[in-house]
N, C-alpha and C positions, 0 to 999 in steps of 0.2 A: 363609865361614860360621864357620870355626874362629877367624878373626881377631876377629869380633864376640864370640864366646864367650869368647875370651881377654881382651878388653877388659872384659867384664862381670865375669869372675872376679877380675881383678886390681884392679878398682875397689872390691871389697867390703872394708869396714873390719872386721877381725877383732874389734876392741874392741866393736863394736856387736852382735855375736852374743852373745845372753844366756845360752842354755843349752848344756849340754855336747853335746847331740845335734846341734844346728846347727853347732857348732864342729867336731865330729868329722866331720860330713858334708862340710863345706867342705874339711877336711884330706884326706878320702878322695878327693874330686874332684881336688884338686891332685896327690895321689900317683898316681891312676889315669891322669890325662891330662897329667901333668907333662912328658912327652916333647914335647907340642905346645904347652905354655904356657911361654913363655920365662922368665917371672919366678917360676915355681913354686918353685924351690929357695930363692930369696931371701925369698919370702913365708913359706915354712916355717921359714927361719932366724929370722925375726922372731917367729914363733909359739913356737919353742923358748924364746926369751928370756922371752916372756910367760908360758908355761906353767911355767917354773922358779919363778915367784913364787906360782902358785896350786896347782900339783901335783895336777891332777885326773887320776884314773886313766884314764877313758875318752879324754880328750884326749891323754894321754901315749901310750896304746896306738895311737891313730890316727896320731899323729906318727911313732911308730916304724915302723909299717907303711908310711906314705907315704914316709918317708926311705929305707927299704929298697927299695921299688919304684923310686924315682927313682935310687937308687944303681946299679941294673942298667942304666939307660939314660943316665945323666948322671953317671958316677962322679967325674970330676975336680971337678965343682962341689959334690958332696954329701959326699965323704969327710971333709972337715973338720967338716961339720955333724954327721955321725954321731958323731965323736969328741967334739964339744961336747955332744951330746945325752947320751952315756953319762957 
């Protein structure tokens, strides 16, 4: 079941999400379930780069919380992303 869920989440194109609420919700899911989603840190890394261009407050807050959640379960993969984020 989780494998199907993971495939669905990793197939979502972040660029096609139009509003801040949907982007923030997608980021929240990746942060909350990132321990089970193998590509979650790398999807968030791409979102950091995209958000640097637009600088939306809600998306930035969601990214920070998701990265911090992931840091506690996957620190080696996320520590450089946190530095890049700040």
